Every structure is written in structure tokens, then in C-alpha cells.
N, C-alpha and C positions, 0 to 999 in steps of 0.2 A: 256419876252415871252408874247405870243396872246393868244388868247383867243381859237384859232381855234389848238393850236398847244399843250393847255391845256385839250382840249378834247377828242386828238387821246392818251394820256398818261395813259398806263395800270394799272388797279388797283396791290396794291399793296398787296402780298403775306399775307398770315396769321401768326400773331406771330407766333416763339414760344413755347413762354408760355402756348399759348391756344389749342394749338396739346399736350401739358404735361399733361394740365391742363385734356382732352378729354381722353387721355391713362389711365391715376391717376383713374378715373371714372369709366371708364372700367374695369380696373383693378381688383377694386374694386368690383366692382360686380360678378364678376368674383372667384375671389376670396377669397370672405367674402361672400358677398350677396347669393349666391348661393349656396355655403356648409352649409352655418347656415340655411337657407330654406328648404334644400335637408336633411338634418339632424333632424331638426325639426317637418319635414313633416314625417320621418321613423319614429320618437320618439313618436309621438302623434301616431299615425294611421297604423303603422309596427311593430316595435317593441313588443314582449311577454310580460306582468307583470312575475315579477319573484318578490317570497316570500321568506322570511327569516325567519329561523329556527336557534338557537342557542343555547350552554352552555357555562357557565363561573368554571372553577374550578382549582384548587393548587392543586401540587405536593407535600404533606403531611408525613412527619415520627413518625411514635411512639416514638423514641426518643425526648423529652425536648431539643430544642437549649439552649447553655451552653452561648447567647449572641452574637452582633456581632464581629468578629474578626477583624487585623487590617487596612486589605485591605476592609472588609465592612465599616468600619470609614471613612476612605477613599472617597469609593464609592458610598456610600449612600444603596448597596446591602443588602438586606434582608440575604443570607444564600451565598456562595459560596462555600456549600458543593455540595456532591453526589445529594441530592435532586436539588439544581437550573440544575446539570448538565440531569438529566431525566424530568426535564421542559423542558431543551432544544434540547432532546429526544424526548418527545411527541408533542412537539412543531413543527418538521421535520415531526413528524412519520404523520400529519393531510394532509400533502400535499405530501406525498409519496407511492410509487409504490404499496407498502406493502398493504397501506390502502384500494387503486383502486380493489385491487385483490382478495380482499373481501368486496367491495362493488359487484364487477360485478358479485361474486359467490351466492352474501344474497339475492342481487335485482335485477330487468331490469333494468338497468343502461342506457340504449340504447333506452328504450321506455319510463322512465324516462325523459328524457334531447335529445331524437333524436324523439318526435314525430313528424308527421304531422301538428298538432294546432300549434306547436310553431315556429317564423317564419325563414329564413333559417339562417340570419345571428347567431342567437341565439340556434341554434340548434347543437348537435354535429351527424358527419355527420356515416352513417354506415363503419363495416369493416374499422376502426379508427387505425393507428400504436398507442402502448401502447405510448410510446412516446407524441404523437401528443391526445393522449390521459389523460395525467396527465399534458401537458401546460389547456388544456378544464379546467380541473377543478381547475387549480388553478386559475382559472378564475370564480367558482362558490361557491370558501372558501376563507373566508378572516379570516386570525389569525391574532393574537397580544401577546405579553409578556409582563407583567411587571416587570421589573426586584426588584425589591424596594419592590414588594409585595408576586411577585413570584406566583402569577395569569394571568392565561391563558384564554382567549376567544376567540371565533369562531364563525362565522355564517355561513349558509350552506344555497344557493339558490337553488330554484328551481322554475318549470315553476306551479307549482301547492302549496299547503300549506299542504296538508297532504304528499303530499309526500315530501317536505322541513322538515316539522316536523321528519320523518320517518327517513331520511337522517342524519337526525341531532344526532338522536340517537343512528343509528345503529356507525357512528364518537365517539360517546360520552364512548358504551359500547366496540370498539374497542382500545380507550386511555384504559380505568378502562383494562382491560385487558394487553395491553401494559405495566403499571406499578405494577400492580401482576406479571409478569412474572418476568419483572428487581428485582421487589422485592423477589420474591423467588430464580432465581438465585444468586443472591448476599445473601442468606440467604442461599445456598447451597453451592459457596465459602466459606464463611465466615464459616462454619462445617465443611465443608469435612475434613481441615487440622487435626482440631483435630482428628474426627473420623480416620484417616489416624497413628498419632500416639497410638488410642486406641487401634487401632487393632495391631501395632507393640507391644504395649507395653502386649497384650494376649498373642500374640505369645511368644516372649521371657517370659512371667510368668509360661505358660506352660510348654517350655520347661525346665525351672528351675525346675519345679518339677518332671515334667518325669524324669530327669536327680535324683531327688533326689531318687525320688520312687524306679530306679533300681540300684540304691547304694544299700539299706536297701535289695532291696532282691539279690542279689548278696554277702553282709556282714552276711544276716540272721537277722541284729541288728536293731531295731531297732534309739537305740542314743551310736554308736562307744565310744564315750566321758566318755557317762553313763558304758557300759559295760566295757573298760578299769579300769575306776576307781574302778567297782565291783573286777574286777582279783586284781588290787593294792591291794584292802584290804585285797582280800584273801592271797597276796602275803604275805603281811604284818601278818594278823595271822596266819599263817603257821611257818613263823618265826620266831615270839613270841612263838609259842607251841615249834618249836626247842631247840631255846633257855634254855625256862625250861625245857624238857627233857634232854638236855645236862647237865642243870646243877644239875639235880638228879641224873643223874648216877653219874659226878664227886663225887657228896658226897656221893652215896650211893659206890662208888668203894673206896670209904675211909673205910670204915666198916665192909664189907664183899668181899670174895674171886672176883677173876677175873670170876669164872665159874660160879657163883652163876646165879642162874634161874632169880632172879626178876634184876641184876643189866644187863644181858644179853635181858631181854623183852624191858630195857626200854632203851640198845644202838639198839636194829632192829626198833624200834621204832623210834628213834635217825635218823639214818641210812633209812628210810623211810619218814620221815620227808625233810631231807636232797636232799632225791632222787626227792621229789614231787615238793621241792623249785627253782632245780637243771632245770625240766622241765617250772616249769615259768619264772623263772626269762631268763633263754636263748630266751624267747621273747617276748612279751604278745600278745596275738593274740586276737579280736573279734572273739564269737563263730560265727562258720561255715566258716572262713574265714582262709587263710592258711599266709596270707596277712603280713608283719609287722606294727602295730598298728600306729606304728609314720606315715607313710607313709598312712596311712587310715583314720590317724585324718584329715592330711592336707588336702585331699581333700574331706573330711565333711566338714571342714570349709569354703573350695573355693564352696562346693555347698551352706552351708546356707548362705554365703554371698551374690552368685548370686540370691536365691531364695527371701530377703531379700529387694534387692536392686530389683530386676524381681515386687516384693510387693505393695513398696513404687512409683516406675514409672507407674503402672499400674494404684494406686488409682492416684495420680499425674493427668492423663491422661484423667481417670473418670471427675475429677475434674475442667480440663482445655474444656475439653468438653460440660458439664453443663454451664459453663460458656461463652465457645463461644456460645450454644446454647438461652442462656439467651439475651445476646448483640445483636446476630442476630434480634432475638426476637423484642429488643427496636430500632431496626436502620431500620425495614419492613417500607414501601412503599405503603403510598392509596391513591385515588384521594377525595380529600374532593373539591364537587360539590355543586356550592351554585346556580346555574343557571340550572334546567333543560332542555331545549328543549321543547319550547310551542307551540302549533301551530296559526299561522302566521292570520291575519282577514283582512290584508292591503298589496298589495303589494307597495315593496318599492322602487322596480327599474322597469325601469326605470325612473330615478329623470327629467319625460318632461318639469321640469321651468329649474333646477340649470344648466343643461346638453347642451340647445342651450345658454343660454348665454355664460358657458366656451367656447364650440364649436365658437362664435364669439369671443371674447376676447382671441382665442388663433390663431385664422385667421386673425385677424388685425393684432395682434404680428409680426406672419410668412410674415403677405403681408406688413408691415410697414418695415421690417425686408431686403426684397426681394426688395422693391420698390429702398431702400435706395442703394443696391447695384450694383442694375439695370444702374441707373442716374450716382452716382460716378463712376462707369465704362467707358460711355458713355461719362461725361464731361472730364474724363483724356483721352478716348481715340481723340477726338475733339479738 
């Protein structure tokens, strides 16, 4: 080939590797450096500073624990009973709508978190739905629970130090009232059944006493058995007198005439005693009642048994109620607070150094994965 022909040859096209490198550099700038720069500028100069105040506490019971159970020995949990479940209830309550509603009723929530001095990305918008407001509150409170020790901690963020402390104090107060309410309901549930038993036993006791009183008013006898015993004793005395008079009359009839006055008197006395014995022996009655003694005694014994059983049942119900009250008092829950909300002196958020670094790392990771996927698909198609 001649020298003129070599001069007329067109220059070679740029190599594909150089184009790929330029595209990678451009995508790295757009996907990593630019977002990191914008994020750092926002964090340093645009984001509002957030103060943090919080508290730490544990839900405890008045009743001393009896050691860890079998499940606790394997899991390492301090307790798997009702105090642990109450701790989870408090943990969920800190991020619940009920707490938000109480906060909005006690403080101006929109003024604390939606003031104009707060940057637009951090403030809460006015007239926000409750569900979205709950999501916003979830970003302003941080909760944690240690199952081993049962300790709950929470941190509340606000754009002013006093507001952060005030909101944290209110949240702690609400938690304390919640635990007190749970404890009171548990105590009421434990005692309510015993109180119902006392009411039933008392009604049965009063009914037994009323029936016994009505029986005594009807029969005009305090104790039918005692009255019957007295009448039986009287009958026995009459029979003894009749036997004595009869014996005397028989003995006198052997020595005097049949119409002798003394013999006639003894016979009249014997007839009177015999008539009296027939009246008493024909059916012993309780004073003031015409009913048969056997029926009255059976009815009285039933009333006495029912009265005695009702008395013992009432005493047992009262003892059970007292035991239930003592046990409920021992199981009472309370909030053991070891860290009160304090006034913060320095804002902890935003993290102006850590967050840009994390943004760079996350952007690099996403950019690397995306670049690999794009070039893998392109190489597969070509």
C-alpha cells in the first residue's frame, strides 16, 4: 500500500471500552455523587435540628417471682407471665392511636411538629389523616424492649428541647396510667367472682333464717324438739301418776267397800289421769300448732340443716373473698421508672456526618447492582 493510500484511510472509531467507562463515570456522578451532595447540603443547611428526650422503666408486680419457669430456662426470659405481656402492651401503646389522641387533647401537636420554623420535609402537614399522623409519630418516637430484663425504653424527638421533654413526660404519664388501669382491671376480675359468691351465699343465708323465723312464728315454738321433749316428759309423768293412783285404788278396794268415798275419789282421779293421757298420747303437738309432731320435727330439722349449711357456706365465701383480695393486691402491677425524661441540651438529629456517609454507601451499592444488571442484559442481547 502506498503512502497516499495510507493518508486517505479514515481514523478508527473509539473503542467500546472507552464509551463504557465514560457512561459509568456519568452514571456514578448522577446516581452517587449528586444525591450524596444534595443530601449533605440538606442535612447541613436545610434540615431542622431534633432534640431527644426519653425514659426507661419496667412493669413490675407486687408479688415476688418464684424463679424462672421451664420456658424461661431455655429462652433466657426473665418472666413469661402477665408482667411480660403487660410490657408488650405498653410497648405497643407508645406507638398507638390512643396515645396520639391523648397527646392531641393535652398539647398542640400540630404546633409542636408542624411549625413554620421546621423544614418542609420534617414538619407535619395540617389537617393530616389520623393514619398518616400515626405514621409520622412512628418516625418521631423510638421504642425498645429487652425480654431478658423486661426493661422498656423510649425516646421522643421534637424540634425544641422543652417540647421534647414535655412530650416524653406526657408519654410516661400515659404509660403509668395504662399500667394502673390494667392492674385495677385484673384486680377487679380476680375479686368479682368471689364477691358474686358472697352475694349468693348471703342471700341463701338470709333465706334460711327467714324460713326458720316463719316456722317459729307459725308453730309458736322456738325449738319444736325441746317442746316435744317437754310434752313427752309430761306424758311420762301423767302415766306414772296414773299407775300410782291405780295401784292405790286396787289396794284400797281390797280393804273397803266398792262405794267407799276414798275409793271413789281414787277411781275418779285415775279416770281423769287416763283421759289426760289419752289426749296427750293421741298425738303430741307443739305449742300453738295442730300439726303432727313428727312432721314438724322433720321440717324443723331440714330448716336447721339448711341454716347451718348456709352459715358455713357464707363463712367460706367471706374467707375466699378476703383471700382473693390479698392475692389481687400481691399481683398488682406498677411502673418502675429508672430514667425520667430530662431536658436535652444538644440536638442529636440529624446526624450530619454519619447520614451522608450512609447515603454514599447505599447509593454506591444500588449503583453497582444496577450497573451490573444493565451491562449483563446488554451483553446477553449483543
